[in-house]
N, C-alpha and C positions, 0 to 999 in steps of 0.2 A: 271600904269607904272610898268615895269618889274624890279625885283631886279637882277642886273647883277651877283651877287654872286650866287644866286639860279639858274639863267639861265646857268651859267658856270658849276656849280655843276651838273645840270641835264644833260648837254652834256657829262661830264665825267662819270656819272652814266650810261647813255644810252650805252656808249661804253662798259663798264664793263659787263652790263647785256646781251648785244648782244654776247659778247665773251664767257661768261659763258654758255649761251644757245647753242652756236655753238659747244662747247665741248661735250655736252651730247645728242644732238638732234637725232642721229641715233643709239644710243647704246642700246644693250639688257640688261636685268636685271643682268645677270651674270657679264657683263663688268662694269656696274654701281656699283656693290657691291664688286668687286674684290679689295683686298688690294695689294698695290705695294710691300710691305714687310710684313712678318708675324707679326711683333711687332711694336707698336707705329707709325702706319701709318693710314691714312684714305682713304676710298674709294671715288670715284668720287661723289657718292650719298651723302655721309657725307659732303664732301667739299662744295657741292652746297647748301645743306640744311642749313649748318652752315653759309655760306657766306650770304645767303639771309636773314636768321633770324636775324643775327647780323646787317646787313645793315638796315633792316626795323626798328629795335629797335633804333639804333643810329640816323637814320634820323628822327624818331619820336621825340626823345629827342631834336635834333637840331632844329626842326621846332615847337616845343611846342604841337605836336599832342598827343593824348592819346597813352600811351605805349601799344603795342600789348602784348598779353599773350606770355610768352616765357619760355620754359623749356630747358635751354641750354644743360644740360647733355643728354637729349633725342635726341638732334640733332646728337650726336656722336654715336647713336645706330640705325641710319636710315638704313633700308633695303628696296630696291625697289622690288616689286613683279610685278607690271604692269608699264612698261616704259612710255606708253601713258598717264596713270593717273599721273605718276610722272612729266612728262613734263607739263601737264596741271596745276599741283600744282605749279611748278616752274614759269610758266607764270603768274599765279594769284598773287604770292608774288612779282614778278618783277613789275607787274602793280601797286601793292600797294606801292612799293618803289618809282616808278616814280611819282605817284600821290602826294606823300609827298613833292616832289620838283616842285610843280606848280610855274612857274616863277612869278605869280601874288601874291604870299604870301608875307606878311610883315615879313622879317627876322631880328631878333634882335640878332646879334652875341654875345652880352654880357649877354643875358639871361642865367641863371644857372639852372642846373637840376642834378639829381642823377640817375645813372643807377643801378636799383636793381639787375641786373644779374651779376654785377661785384663782384668778390670775392677777398680775400686777403687784402693787405694793402691799395688798392685803393677803397675798398668797402665803400659806404656811403660818398665818396668824391665828392662834386659838380664839374661839368665841365661846361664850357661855351658852348653855342650853336655852336660857331665857332669851338671849339675843337671837339665836337661831329660830326659835319658835315665833317670836314677834316678826322677824324678817320674813319668814315663810308666809305669814298671814298678810302682811302689808304688800309683799311682792305679788302674790296671786291676785289680790284686789286691784292693784295697779293694772295688771294685764287684763283683768275682767273689764275694767273701764276702757282700755284700748280696744278690746274685742267688741264691746258694745258700740263704740263710736265707729269702728270700721264697718260693722254690720249696718249701721245707719246710712253709711255712704252708698251701700248697694241697694237700699230701699226694697229689700226682699222680705 
C-alpha cells in the first residue's frame, strides 16, 4: 500500500526537479557560471547544485536513509566546465532524490534526526521526519524560483 504523504511529496518533488532542469538544459558554461550581480549572488550552477544537495540531504533525513556525504560550503564554489557533464550530474542527483520518495516506503513523520550540515543555533537540534520532508520541498521550490528569475536576466 502506498503512503499518500510520500506519493504527494513525490509529485511535488517531480515538478520542482523538472522545472529546475528546464532552467539549465540548453545553457553554456559561461551562462551557468555568470553572477547576476557582482556581490552576494549565486550563479545558476551554484543554485542548482545547492538545491539538489540540500534536497537529497533533507529527504534522506526525512525517510531514514543514510545521509549522503555533503560539503555545503563547496556547493557555493561550483563552476561548470562542461555543461553536458553538469547536466548528467544534475540528472543523477535528481534520480537519487526521486528514489528517496518511493511511494512504497513506510514513512514515520514523528521519527527524529539531526542534520549535521546545519550550523548556528539550530545545529544539533533534532527535527521530525515530517519537518525535514516539508523543508526539503519548500527549499527546492524556493531555489527553482531563484533559478527561473536568474535565467530571465540572461534572456537566453
